[in-house]
C-alpha positions in Angstrom: 0.4 1.3 18.5 -0.5 2.4 15.0 -3.9 2.5 13.5 -4.2 2.5 9.7 -7.2 3.6 7.7 -7.3 3.2 3.9 -9.5 5.2 1.5 -9.7 5.9 -2.2 -10.8 2.5 -3.5 -13.6 2.1 -6.0 -14.6 0.9 -9.5 -12.6 2.0 -12.5 -12.3 1.0 -16.1 -9.2 -0.7 -17.4 -6.6 1.9 -18.2 -7.9 4.3 -15.6 -6.3 5.5 -12.4 -7.0 5.6 -8.6 -5.2 7.0 -5.7 -5.3 5.2 -2.4 -4.5 6.9 0.9 -3.6 5.4 4.2 -3.9 7.6 7.2 -1.9 6.5 10.3 -2.5 7.4 13.9 0.2 7.6 16.5 3.4 9.6 16.9 5.8 7.0 15.4 4.7 7.1 11.8 8.0 8.5 10.5 9.8 5.6 12.1 7.6 3.0 10.4 8.4 1.5 7.0 5.2 1.1 5.1 3.8 -1.2 2.5 0.8 -1.9 0.4 -0.5 -5.4 -0.2 -3.5 -6.8 -2.0 -5.6 -9.9 -1.9 -7.9 -11.1 -4.7 -10.7 -13.6 -4.0 -9.3 -17.1 -3.6 -5.7 -15.9 -3.6 -3.1 -15.2 -1.0 -2.2 -11.7 0.1 0.6 -10.4 -2.1 3.1 -7.6 -1.8 2.5 -4.6 -4.0 4.9 -1.9 -3.0 7.0 -0.7 0.0 8.6 2.5 1.2 11.4 2.8 3.7 11.0 4.8 6.9 13.8 7.2 6.6 14.9 8.0 3.0 11.7 7.0 1.3 13.3 4.3 -0.8 10.7 2.4 -2.7 10.5 -1.1 -4.1 7.8 -2.6 -6.3 6.4 -6.0 -7.3 7.2 -6.6 -10.9 3.5 -6.7 -11.8 3.0 -3.1 -10.9 6.4 -1.6 -11.7 6.0 1.5 -13.9 2.3 1.8 -13.2 2.0 2.3 -9.4 3.8 4.8 -7.3 4.1 4.9 -3.5 4.8 8.1 -1.5 4.6 9.2 2.0 4.0 12.5 3.8 5.3 12.2 7.3 3.9 15.6 8.3 0.4 14.2 7.5 1.0 10.7 8.7 -0.2 9.4 5.4 1.1 7.1 2.7 -0.3 7.2 -0.8 -0.5 4.7 -3.7 -1.0 6.2 -7.1 -2.2 3.5 -9.5 -2.2 4.2 -13.2 -3.0 2.1 -16.3 -5.0 -0.2 -14.1 -5.8 -3.7 -15.3 -8.6 -6.2 -14.4 -5.9 -8.3 -12.7 -5.3 -5.4 -10.3 -8.8 -6.1 -8.8 -8.4 -6.9 -5.1 -8.7 -5.6 -1.6 -5.8 -3.3 -1.0 -4.2 -3.2 2.5 -1.9 -0.7 4.0 0.7 -2.1 6.5 3.2 -0.6 8.8 6.3 -2.2 10.3 7.7 -1.3 13.7 10.9 -3.2 13.1 14.4 -1.8 13.2 15.1 -2.4 9.5 14.8 0.7 7.3 12.6 -1.3 5.0 10.4 -4.2 6.1 10.5 -6.0 2.8 7.9 -8.0 0.9 6.7 -10.6 3.4 3.5 -9.9 5.2 4.8 -11.3 8.5 7.3 -8.5 8.7 4.5 -5.9 9.1 3.0 -5.3 12.5 -0.1 -3.2 11.8 -2.7 -3.5 9.1 -5.6 -1.4 7.9 -9.1 -2.8 7.2 -8.6 -2.7 3.4 -10.2 -0.9 0.5 -11.7 -2.6 -2.5 -10.4 -1.8 -5.9 -12.3 -3.2 -8.9 -11.1 -2.8 -12.5 -13.6 -3.6 -15.2 -12.5 -4.7 -18.6 
């Protein structure tokens, strides 16, 4: 069982930056591939970025590539999402997710993730 708690959301002007954190409980964090998703009002939850469990390979949605960076610190059971050059379209609730699957990377589909945080609101004003 893994419990995820996100933090770091808030209100920022367009062009600004935020750093989200996701603290995970449990002793299996290093064996979980991790991902960040977001959901804007009236829209489906969408993949943002993922990181593999072993070699920290990363993969990004095209909409955030070059602006967002994911990283993980297995010693701290924490995954981070650094968001730069934020745009109003980035406004959403951001969710951290963990996969207990055997694949090194869970991929981009929400159903491949087993554990979810409660979400943190990110609002980007124009």
